[in-house]
C-alpha positions in Angstrom: -15.1 2.9 9.8 -15.7 6.5 8.8 -13.8 8.6 6.2 -11.4 10.1 8.8 -10.6 6.6 10.1 -10.0 5.5 6.5 -7.6 8.4 5.9 -5.8 8.3 9.2 -5.6 4.6 9.7 -7.6 4.2 12.9 -7.7 0.4 12.6 -7.5 -1.0 16.1 -6.2 -4.5 15.5 -4.7 -5.8 12.3 -3.6 -9.2 13.8 -6.6 -11.1 12.4 -6.2 -9.6 8.9 -2.5 -10.5 8.9 -3.2 -14.0 10.2 -5.8 -14.4 7.5 -3.2 -13.6 4.8 -3.5 -9.9 4.2 -0.6 -8.4 2.2 1.1 -5.3 3.5 2.0 -2.7 0.8 4.2 0.2 1.9 3.5 3.3 -0.2 6.6 5.3 0.9 9.4 6.1 -1.4 12.0 3.4 -2.1 14.6 5.2 0.0 12.2 5.4 3.0 11.3 1.7 2.5 15.0 0.8 2.6 15.4 2.6 5.9 13.0 0.1 7.5 9.8 -1.7 6.7 7.3 -4.4 7.8 8.7 -7.9 7.2 7.5 -9.4 3.9 5.8 -6.1 2.9 6.3 -4.8 -0.6 7.0 -1.3 -1.7 4.7 0.3 -4.2 5.1 4.1 -3.9 1.9 6.1 -3.7 2.6 7.9 -7.0 2.6 4.5 -8.8 -0.5 2.9 -7.0 -2.9 3.4 -9.9 -0.3 2.1 -12.4 0.0 -1.0 -10.3 -3.8 -1.5 -9.9 -3.9 -4.9 -11.7 -0.8 -6.2 -9.9 -2.4 -5.3 -6.6 -5.8 -6.8 -7.5 -4.1 -10.0 -8.7 -2.8 -10.6 -5.2 -6.3 -11.8 -4.4 -6.2 -10.9 -0.8 -7.0 -8.1 1.6 -4.4 -5.3 1.4 -3.1 -3.3 4.3 -1.5 0.0 3.1 1.1 1.6 5.3 3.5 4.6 5.2 5.3 6.9 7.6 2.3 8.5 9.3 -0.9 7.2 7.7 -1.5 10.0 5.3 -0.2 8.5 2.1 -1.5 5.0 3.0 -4.9 6.7 3.6 -4.7 8.2 0.1 -3.8 4.8 -1.4 -6.7 3.2 0.6 -9.2 5.7 -0.7 -8.0 5.3 -4.3 -8.0 1.6 -4.3 -11.3 1.3 -2.3 -13.0 3.3 -5.0 -11.7 0.7 -7.5 -13.3 -2.1 -5.5 -10.3 -3.4 -3.7 -10.7 -4.8 -0.2 -8.1 -2.7 1.7 -7.3 -1.1 5.0 -5.3 1.9 5.9 -2.9 0.5 8.5 -1.3 3.9 9.2 2.3 4.0 10.2 4.5 1.1 9.1 5.7 1.0 12.7 2.2 0.4 13.9 1.6 -2.4 11.4 5.0 -3.9 12.2 3.8 -4.4 15.8 1.3 -7.0 14.5 3.8 -9.0 12.6 
């Protein structure tokens, strides 16, 4: 997966990751999250990702970040990948939701 894929969420199939226990983290604002989200996902807004690094790492599983379009989730993926987290930019929450 190249840098643009990482940033834009060009993951073709998340079903195996989800089946294997990956956790979905939605990085949109709380009000966006309340308007609709992936079942069982948790909301950690992008501007708090680094402050929640330990909480996220303590989940001990692959993380799928999502947002509205893939931009913010791409940023979260880039930040957390640099910190050694096994994570994927799932892109839009609607796309990720199709795998649930």
